[in-house]
N, C-alpha and C positions, 0 to 999 in steps of 0.2 A: 072102266077106264084102263085097267091093266091089260085087258084083251085088246083094246084099241092100240096100245103101244106095241104089244106083241105082234099083232097082225101087220102093223105099219113097218116095223123093223124087219120082220121076216120077209115081206114082199120086196123091200128095197135090197136086202142082202141077196135074195134070189136073183133079182135083176142084175145086180153088180157081178155076181158069179157067172151068170149067163154071158154077160159082156166079156168078162175076163177069159172065159173058155171059148170065146168066138162063136158061140151058138146063136146069140142075138146080134144081128148085124146092125150097126149104126153108121151107115155110109155118109149120111149128111153130117153127123157129128164128127166123124173122122175127117171130113173135108174142112170143117171149121177148125179142127185141131191142127191140121197140116198147113192151112193158110192163115197167116196172122191176121188178127182183126185190124181194121183201120182204127185210128185213134177215136173217132166219133163212135164207131160201133162198140169199141171196148168201154168207153165212158157210159154209153146208154145201157149196155149189158150190166155193168157194175151198179148203176143207179137202180135198175130194175130188180136185181138180186138183193141189193141193199134194202130196198123197201119191202120186198117179199120176206126177207129174213126177219125184219122187225115185226111184221104182221104175224108171222108164224109163232114168234115168241109171245107176243101179246095175246094171241088166241090159244096159247098153250098146246100147239100142234107139234107132235114129235117128228118133225121132218127136217129140222135144222142141220143135223150131221150130214144128211144126204145132199142137201142144197150145197153145203160146203164141199163135198166130194165132187159133185158135178161141176161146180164153179172152178175148182182147182184143175180139173181136166181140161176145161175150156180156156181159162184165163191164166193159169199158172198158180202154183202153190203159194208163193210168197205174196203175190198181189191179193190172193184170196184171204190169206191169214190176216193181212193188215186191215182190209175193209170189213171183213166179217167180224173182226174184233170190235171195231167201233159200232157196227150195226147191232151186235149182241149187247153191248153196253146200253145203247139207247133202248133196245127192245126189252131188256130186263128191267130197266128203270121204269119204263111205261107200264110194263106188266105188273110190277110191284104196286104202282100207284093205282092202276085200274082194279086190281084184286083187293087192295086195301080199301078203296072206296066202297066197292060192293059188299065186301065182308063186314065193313062197319055199318052198312045199311041193313044187312040181313042178319048178321051175327050167327048164322046157322052153324058154320064150321067152328067158330070160336066157342060156342056153347058145347059142341060135341067134344072138343079138345079139353075144355075145362072139366067137363063131366068125367072124362077118362083120366084126368089129372096128367095131361100130356102137354099143356100149354106152358112153356117157359121161354125165357130169352135165349136165343141161339148164340153160339160163340163163333167168332170170325174163323177160327181154325177149322171148325166143323163145316162151315159153308164152303171154305176152300177145298177141303177134302172131298165133300160130297159133289163138288163140281168136277173134280179130277177123276174120281173112281165111280164106275157105273153101279151104284147101289140102288138108287131109285131115280126116276125121271126128275130132272132139276126143276121142272115146272111145279112139282109138288112142294119143293123147298120154297119157291116163291110164294105159293099159296099159304104155306105154313107161316112164313115170316110176315106176310101181310096181315096176319091175325095177331101179331105182337106189336110192341112199340119200338122194335129194333130200328135203329137209325138207317134211313135210306142210303146215306152217304157211306156208312160202314159196310152195308150190304153190297153196295156197288164196288167198293174197294176190294172186298173179299172176292167178289165175283170176277173182277178184272185180273186178280192174281190166279184164280183157279181155272179160268176159261182158256188160258193160253195153251195148255197141254191138249185138251180135247179138240180144240180148233185146229191146232197144228197136226195132230194125228189124223183127223178126218180129211184135212186137205191133202196130205201126202198119201193117205190111203187111196183116195180118189185118183190122184195122179198116177200112182203105181198100177192101179187096176186098168185104167184106160191106156197106159203106155206099155202094158204087159211086162212090167219090171218086177220079176219074181223075187229078186233079192230084197228090194225095198219093201215089197208086200209082206214077205216073211218076217222081216224085222218089226214092222208095224203091228202085224197080227200077234207076234210074240209079246209086244208091249201091251196090247189090248188084253191078252190072256192074263198077263201079270196083274193088270189093273182090276180085272174081274175077280181074280183070286184074292187080291188085296181088299177089294170091296166087300167080298163075302166075309172075310176076317173082321173087317171094320164093322160090318153090320152085326156080326155076332157079339163083338165087344160093346157096341152101343146098346144092344138089347140087354146085356148083363148089367150095364151101368145105368 
């Protein structure tokens, strides 16, 4: 699974870099960005990405940050942040329910966690932090929580707090890349680097405790 995440993220980063360096030409996409969508086209596009985003979360596929980036480039960062926020809430809730159902039926992961003495009730603050900092894929947190009796409402509340930062960063990262805004891109990349370093420190702390 870790190789799937690595390959997926690497390919998307390479594609975005090629676009930013103007090596990969996207004439049709540039046309869409230059000409405003009609209201109907924009609504249909939002509905399509909204449903796609939910499905990606439920299926635990690591493509959601890049869908957010592309959406922000096409539709605008603010609009993307708003509807992706609600799509992610629905997707995470459904993913938790689906994983909880299958995990209760099979109990394979739960037995493994119990055997390794790793099954305990998560804390809201940890769920928030693990959503903000890139320590591990958040789908793994959903799978873990689904093997506990942690309240779905509390999990959704923690997620709604933590998801704002990564969604906002992804949206403005996509917008800055497609608009060749080097200043904004530099700021967002600096924030990402900070979060990665902070994530490494948090990971070390959690392992010690």
